[in-house]
N, C-alpha and C positions, 0 to 999 in steps of 0.2 A: 362506738365504744362501750364496753360493757360497764355495768355499774361499779364492778371491783375498782376500776381506775378512776372513778368519779368520787368514791366514798372517802370521806375524811375521818380521822380518829375522833372520838369524843372529846369535847372541850377539856383541856388539860391532859388528855390521855394519849397514849400510842397505840398503834394497832400494828399487828403482823399478820402476813399471809403467807402460808407455804404452799407453793404450787408443785405438785408431785404427780406421780403416776403409780398405780398398782404394780407389785413386784420389783419396785427399784430399790436396791440395797442403800444407795446413797440417799433416797428420800427417807428411809427409815432412820438412817443416822442423822439426817438433818431434822426429822420430826423430835428425835430425843434431845437434840441440842436446842432447838426452839422452845420445846416444851419446858426444858429446864430452865433456860434464861428468863422466858416470859413468866414462868411460875415464881421464880426468886424475885422479879421485879414487879409483879403484879400487872403485867401487860397482857391485854386480851389478844388471842391469836385464832386463826383459822386456817383450815386446809381446803384447797380446792384441788381437784383431780383434772388433769388435762383431757381425760377421756370423757369428761361430763360438759367440757365447754370447747367449742370449735375455736373461738377467738383465742383462748389461752394455748390450746394445742398448737395452732399456727404460729403464735408469737413465741413460745417458750419450748417447744418439744426438743430442741437441741441442747438446751440449758439445763434441764431440770436435775435436781430440785432447784427451784428459785425462791428467794425469799424477799418479800416486798415489805418494807416498813413505812407506814403511812402512805400506802399506795405506790411508791416508788422503788424500784429494784435495789436491793441492798447487795445481794450476792447471788451466785449461781454454783451448782455442782457440790462444793464443800462449804459447809457453814462453820465459820470459826467463831467459837463461844466467846471469847474475849472481845472481838470486834463487834458482834451482835450486841454485847452487854454495854459496851462504850456507846454505841449508836442510840440504844434505847435509854440509857442514863443521861446523856447529853442533853 
């Protein structure tokens, strides 16, 4: 299992990972939503490209974009801003 799935958020903090691929318009949409929500809430986030990680590719290539919150899958394909905000604020 890759370190992505073993990683925990910093104490008292949350973390978001956007799994995407280049040239994906849904991924671009997801990046805007994740960036906006995480920016407003002060939550750290990162992006991973499935082209750079074989395990991520094999696991998620049919679902991208995928959003992980604290290492667990939150959503895929379309990111609902209100749902993500509620998850991170809760």
